[in-house]
C-alpha positions, -999 to +999 in steps of 0.1 A: +624+485+859+589+471+861+581+481+825+612+462+813+600+430+832+565+434+818+578+439+782+602+409+785+574+387+798+550+398+770+577+392+744+584+357+758+547+349+760+542+359+724+573+339+713+559+309+733+526+314+714+546+314+681+562+281+691+528+267+700+517+276+665+549+262+649+543+229+668+508+228+654+522+234+619+548+207+625+520+182+635+504+188+601+536+182+583+532+144+585+539+112+567+515+084+576+535+056+592+524+024+610+512+033+645+525+068+648+529+093+618+563+109+611+558+146+618+580+177+623+566+185+657+597+174+677+618+198+656+598+227+670+595+213+705+633+210+707+638+244+692+613+259+716+634+247+746+666+262+731+650+295+721+626+301+750+643+284+780+626+260+804+597+280+816+584+294+783+595+264+763+573+243+786+545+269+784+545+266+746+540+229+748+514+230+776+494+254+753+498+229+724+485+200+745+457+220+760+445+232+726+444+196+714+426+182+744+399+208+743+391+197+708+410+218+683+426+196+656+462+205+664+475+169+669+485+150+638+453+129+640+429+156+652+421+166+687+398+161+717+399+145+751+396+110+735+430+115+721+445+104+754+435+068+744+456+069+712+489+051+713+507+083+701+495+105+729+524+096+752+548+111+727+528+143+728+530+142+766+568+137+762+570+172+746+565+188+780+596+174+798+616+175+766+611+213+761+617+219+798+649+198+800+664+214+769+655+248+781+671+241+815+704+232+798+703+253+767+728+280+778+754+253+784+750+240+749+773+266+734+786+247+704+773+226+676+781+192+692+768+202+726+736+215+710+732+182+690+738+161+722+712+181+741+687+179+712+693+141+711+687+139+749+655+158+745+643+135+717+651+105+740+629+120+767+600+120+742+606+083+737+610+076+775+575+090+780+559+079+747+570+042+743+557+030+777+524+050+772+521+034+738+527-001+753+501+005+780+474+017+756+481-011+731+481-038+757+453-026+780+430-007+757+435-020+722+446-056+733+472-059+705+510-060+702+537-069+727+568-050+739+589-060+709+563-048+685+560-014+703+598-010+705+601-017+668+571+004+656+572+032+682+609+036+686+634+019+664+618+030+631+617+066+641+653+070+653+668+080+619+642+107+614+647+121+649+684+121+645+679+141+613+656+166+631+682+170+659+710+177+634+687+202+617+679+220+649+716+222+657+724+237+623+696+262+626+707+273+660+743+275+649+732+299+622+710+319+645+738+323+669+761+337+641+736+364+634+729+368+671+691+363+672 
């Protein structure tokens, strides 16, 4: 029994490390855009929650944030502790509750539309953390912009892309479920 538990934990930890790596790859798949680049990170953050569950999904994103803060260039704009002063860092922090939330409810999202709804909720969580963070950094550190500017450039412009990524996650998961992976 103990060997099975150890094997399962090792497998989950390795899969979490894989999702950390995929999130890094997603951060490098970017299109420069106004304040925050368009990246594929959230696709992998959401997928990590579904595949790994709350604990290991969160672990994969904690590892991603940790690697970036210690200086490895894993974020879309590099890395290092100074990254906490960038307007986009709040969105990265939003990956933590996003992956945990999705992982918590993943088993109940048994169909395409439930999966899509949960993915959209996870994406919304990233905004709930990221937009206020962006506003605080821009107003108090950079001394530019107002709330309307931040809402437009840190939220509204990204909605279509995030909806696309959530639909894509839902389709990928539907196909993975068909082949029982």
